[in-house]
C-alpha positions in Angstrom: 84.1 98.0 116.4 83.0 95.2 118.6 82.8 95.6 122.4 83.3 92.8 124.8 81.9 92.4 128.3 84.8 94.3 129.9 84.2 97.2 127.5 80.6 97.1 128.4 81.4 97.1 132.1 83.3 100.3 131.7 80.2 101.9 130.2 78.1 101.1 133.2 77.0 104.3 134.9 76.5 104.9 138.6 72.8 105.3 138.0 72.8 101.8 136.5 74.2 100.3 139.8 70.8 100.9 141.5 69.5 98.2 139.2 71.9 95.7 140.6 70.0 96.0 143.9 66.7 95.8 142.1 67.9 92.7 140.3 69.0 91.0 143.6 65.8 92.0 145.4 63.7 90.8 142.5 65.1 87.2 142.5 63.0 85.6 145.3 59.8 87.4 144.1 60.5 86.2 140.6 60.8 82.6 141.7 57.3 82.9 143.3 56.0 84.7 140.3 57.3 82.0 138.0 55.5 79.3 139.9 52.2 81.3 139.7 52.6 82.5 136.1 54.4 79.7 134.2 53.8 81.1 130.7 54.0 84.9 131.2 55.2 86.9 128.2 56.9 90.3 128.7 57.0 92.7 125.8 58.3 96.2 125.1 59.5 98.7 122.6 61.6 101.7 123.8 61.0 102.9 127.3 58.7 105.7 126.2 57.2 104.2 123.1 54.5 101.9 122.0 54.2 102.3 118.2 56.4 99.6 116.6 56.3 95.8 116.3 55.7 95.1 120.0 52.7 97.3 120.1 51.0 95.6 117.1 51.9 92.1 118.4 50.6 93.0 121.8 47.4 94.3 120.3 47.0 91.2 118.2 47.6 88.8 121.1 45.2 90.7 123.4 42.4 90.6 120.7 43.0 87.2 119.2 44.6 85.2 122.0 43.4 86.7 125.3 44.2 83.4 127.0 47.9 84.2 126.6 49.2 86.1 129.6 51.3 89.0 128.4 52.4 92.3 130.0 53.7 95.4 128.3 56.6 97.3 129.8 56.4 101.1 129.3 57.1 104.3 131.2 53.9 105.4 132.8 54.7 109.0 131.8 55.0 108.0 128.1 52.6 109.7 125.7 51.9 106.2 124.4 51.0 104.7 127.8 47.2 104.9 127.3 47.2 103.2 124.0 48.6 100.0 125.5 46.9 100.3 128.9 43.5 100.0 127.3 44.6 96.8 125.7 45.9 94.9 128.6 48.2 94.8 131.7 51.3 97.0 131.9 54.4 97.3 134.1 56.4 100.5 134.7 59.6 100.3 132.7 62.7 99.9 134.9 60.7 99.3 138.1 61.3 96.5 140.6 58.2 94.8 139.3 59.6 95.1 135.8 62.7 93.2 137.0 60.5 90.5 138.7 58.6 90.0 135.4 61.8 90.0 133.4 63.2 87.2 135.5 60.0 85.3 135.7 58.8 85.5 132.1 58.9 82.5 129.9 59.4 84.8 126.9 61.0 88.3 126.9 60.0 90.0 123.6 61.2 93.3 122.3 62.0 95.2 119.0 65.2 96.5 120.7 68.3 94.7 121.7 68.2 96.8 124.8 64.6 96.2 125.6 65.0 95.2 129.3 64.8 96.7 132.8 68.3 98.0 132.4 70.3 97.5 129.2 73.8 97.7 130.7 73.3 95.4 133.7 71.2 92.9 131.7 73.8 92.7 128.9 76.5 91.7 131.4 74.2 89.1 133.0 72.9 87.6 129.7 76.0 87.5 127.5 78.2 86.3 130.4 75.8 83.4 130.9 75.0 84.4 134.5 71.3 84.8 133.4 69.7 82.4 131.0 66.3 83.5 129.6 64.3 83.2 126.4 64.6 86.5 124.5 62.8 87.3 121.2 64.1 90.0 118.9 61.1 91.3 116.9 63.3 93.7 115.0 62.4 97.3 114.1 63.4 97.2 110.4 64.7 95.0 107.7 68.5 94.5 108.1 70.6 95.2 105.0 74.0 96.0 106.6 76.6 94.2 108.7 75.6 95.0 112.3 78.1 93.2 114.5 76.4 94.2 117.7 73.6 91.9 116.7 75.8 88.9 116.3 74.8 86.0 118.5 78.0 86.2 120.6 76.9 89.8 121.5 73.2 89.1 122.2 72.6 85.4 123.0 69.0 86.0 121.8 66.8 82.9 121.3 64.9 84.1 118.3 65.8 86.6 115.7 63.0 87.8 113.4 63.7 88.5 109.7 61.4 89.6 106.9 62.7 88.8 103.5 64.7 85.9 102.0 67.9 87.8 101.4 67.9 89.3 104.9 67.1 85.9 106.4 70.0 84.2 104.6 72.4 87.0 105.4 71.7 87.0 109.2 71.5 83.2 109.3 74.9 82.7 107.6 76.7 85.7 109.0 75.5 86.5 112.5 76.4 83.2 114.1 73.0 82.1 115.6 72.3 78.4 116.2 70.2 76.6 113.7 66.6 77.5 113.9 67.1 80.7 115.9 66.8 83.0 112.9 63.3 82.9 111.4 61.6 84.6 108.5 58.3 85.9 109.8 58.0 89.5 108.8 57.6 92.7 110.9 54.5 92.7 113.0 53.7 96.3 112.1 53.3 95.4 108.5 49.8 94.2 109.3 48.9 97.9 109.5 51.2 99.1 106.8 49.1 100.1 103.7 48.9 103.4 101.8 46.3 105.9 102.9 44.8 108.8 100.8 45.3 112.1 102.6 44.2 115.6 101.7 47.5 116.8 103.2 50.0 116.4 100.4 53.6 116.0 101.5 56.9 114.5 100.7 58.5 112.7 103.6 62.2 113.3 104.2 63.7 110.8 106.7 67.5 110.6 107.0 69.0 108.0 109.3 71.5 108.8 112.1 75.3 108.9 112.3 77.1 107.4 115.3 79.9 110.0 115.2 77.4 112.8 115.3 74.6 111.5 117.5 76.7 110.8 120.6 79.4 113.4 120.6 80.4 115.5 117.6 84.2 115.0 117.3 86.7 115.0 114.4 87.3 111.2 114.8 85.5 110.5 111.5 85.2 113.9 109.8 86.8 117.3 110.6 83.9 118.8 112.6 83.6 119.9 116.2 80.0 121.1 116.0 76.8 119.7 114.4 76.5 122.6 112.0 80.0 121.9 110.7 79.1 118.3 109.7 78.5 117.3 106.2 75.1 115.9 107.3 74.0 119.3 108.6 75.3 121.2 105.6 73.8 118.8 102.9 70.3 118.6 104.4 70.2 122.3 105.1 71.3 123.0 101.5 68.4 120.8 100.2 65.8 122.3 102.5 66.9 125.8 101.5 66.6 125.1 97.8 64.1 127.5 96.1 62.4 124.4 94.6 61.2 123.5 98.0 59.3 126.8 98.3 58.0 126.3 94.7 56.2 123.2 95.9 53.8 125.3 97.9 52.2 126.4 94.7 51.1 122.8 94.2 50.0 122.6 97.8 52.8 120.2 98.6 55.2 120.5 101.5 58.2 118.7 103.0 58.0 116.8 106.3 61.5 116.5 107.7 61.7 113.8 110.3 65.1 113.1 111.9 66.0 109.8 113.4 65.3 109.5 117.2 69.1 109.7 117.9 69.3 112.9 115.9 66.2 114.7 117.0 68.1 116.8 119.5 69.4 118.7 116.4 65.9 119.4 115.1 66.1 123.1 116.0 68.9 123.6 113.6 66.5 122.9 110.7 63.5 124.7 112.1 62.6 127.9 110.3 64.6 127.2 107.2 61.5 127.3 105.0 57.8 127.9 105.6 57.1 125.0 103.4 59.1 122.5 105.5 57.6 121.0 108.7 60.3 119.7 111.0 58.5 116.8 112.6 59.4 115.7 116.2 58.4 112.9 118.4 55.9 112.3 119.9 53.7 114.7 117.9 54.3 112.7 114.8 54.1 109.0 114.2 56.6 107.5 111.8 54.3 104.8 110.4 51.4 107.2 110.0 53.7 109.6 108.1 54.8 106.9 105.7 51.3 105.6 105.0 50.1 109.1 103.9 53.2 110.5 102.2 53.4 110.9 98.4 57.0 109.6 98.3 60.1 109.4 100.5 63.6 110.9 100.4 66.1 109.2 102.7 69.8 108.4 102.7 70.5 104.9 104.0 67.5 104.3 106.4 65.7 100.9 106.3 62.4 102.9 106.5 62.7 103.1 102.7 61.8 99.5 102.6 58.5 100.2 104.4 57.6 102.9 101.8 58.8 100.6 98.9 56.6 97.8 100.3 53.6 100.1 99.7 55.0 100.7 96.2 55.6 104.4 96.8 58.6 106.2 95.1 61.9 106.4 97.1 64.8 108.7 96.5 68.3 108.2 98.1 70.4 111.3 99.0 73.8 109.7 99.6 76.2 112.7 99.9 78.5 111.0 102.5 78.7 107.3 101.5 82.3 106.8 102.4 81.9 108.5 105.8 78.8 106.5 106.5 80.6 103.2 105.9 83.6 104.3 107.9 81.9 105.7 110.9 78.5 104.1 111.2 78.0 100.6 109.7 79.7 98.1 107.5 78.5 96.9 104.1 76.1 93.9 104.1 74.3 92.1 101.2 72.4 95.2 99.9 73.8 97.2 97.0 71.9 100.5 96.5 72.8 100.6 92.8 71.6 97.1 92.1 68.9 96.6 94.8 67.7 100.1 95.7 64.1 101.1 95.2 64.8 104.5 93.7 67.5 106.7 92.1 70.7 107.4 94.1 71.6 111.1 94.3 75.0 112.4 95.5 74.4 116.1 95.1 71.5 118.5 95.8 70.9 119.2 92.0 70.7 115.5 91.3 68.1 115.1 94.1 66.0 118.0 92.8 66.1 116.6 89.3 65.1 113.1 90.5 62.3 114.6 92.6 60.9 116.5 89.7 60.9 113.3 87.7 58.9 111.6 90.4 56.4 114.4 90.4 56.1 114.3 86.6 55.2 110.6 86.9 52.4 111.5 89.4 54.3 109.8 92.2 54.1 106.4 90.6 57.1 104.1 91.2 59.1 103.3 88.1 58.7 99.8 86.7 62.3 98.9 87.3 61.9 99.6 91.0 58.5 97.9 91.2 60.2 94.8 89.8 62.9 95.0 92.5 60.1 95.2 95.1 58.4 92.1 93.7 61.7 90.2 93.8 62.8 91.5 97.3 59.6 91.1 99.4 58.2 87.7 100.2 55.0 88.1 102.3 52.0 89.9 100.8 49.3 89.3 103.4 48.0 90.5 106.8 49.4 87.6 108.8 52.6 89.1 110.2 51.4 89.2 113.8 50.0 85.7 113.5 53.3 84.3 112.2 55.2 86.0 115.0 52.8 84.8 117.7 52.8 81.2 116.5 56.6 81.1 116.2 57.1 82.5 119.7 54.5 80.1 121.1 56.3 77.2 119.5 59.6 77.8 121.3 
């Protein structure tokens, strides 16, 4: 369901109001800063992270184009702070200085729609037209569904990065961006996305999140008042408890179960189910590193399957709640899992176990039918993702 500015205003918290004063205080300093730094770029991921597309683009620019003034916004208490601090200048996320740079920057770049000093206040300022700035959306995955919150009327972003032809055409024709605003450049992190051989043999399990569960578990979508009563919790627990999972240990293979960031608060529910299952939590585990070293991936609807498929590793889909997912999380886009998916679709735990056994029998080699789909789906096959992003941003 779409939300207008009035709806967003209702969601503004008292803690957000402090940022109104920071915003007002930052204005005169931003005017001075803009005169002194006419082409300053500000870039960020999540407040506490530097692992996705912004990090890799920042790294590329600092190493290949040091003449470009660019600052990375991140919480100084973040476990990722040092990895960006050694590359170049940073600013504390949400600070007054962050507001000054945000107002003064010629380009505001992020992988998140909410990548700004304060998402709530900035949304009202930007979408209402009170604040006009040049914002670049680097993306954090390949879009396949209808995400109305990313429509132009809900973002007013100047550049929207896409990665493959079908995604580009879908966003261009559906999301309402002016001509030229949507560009097919690829995800910056793909420069560092390639399979790695690891002595640690594991199958990566990465389900995506559910809106009706992540925020507050209610019976608005399904009859559940607690997380453990949801079909999500029951289905994944049933799989992780299956005797086959423990049998994998004989082959020195384990499962790494990595919940979406919005569901990690439920990680303890799955901890201790099996000695052969590692429940991975942030920041100890890096998502991209896990994907590069895994044997194959099991997911449900997550776009991370595309990252694994890009490396031509087997993918399995465990879609036990398809109707609920479409009803309560996101609408159908251009992508049909049966026609376009990069692996078999399983609706029950026995089907998933059978498909996983088949993958293992094939020595974790992706089937030809899915390799062909990958060849048809992906467009770029190089190490110039950051270069394309940089040049496109520079050209605006």
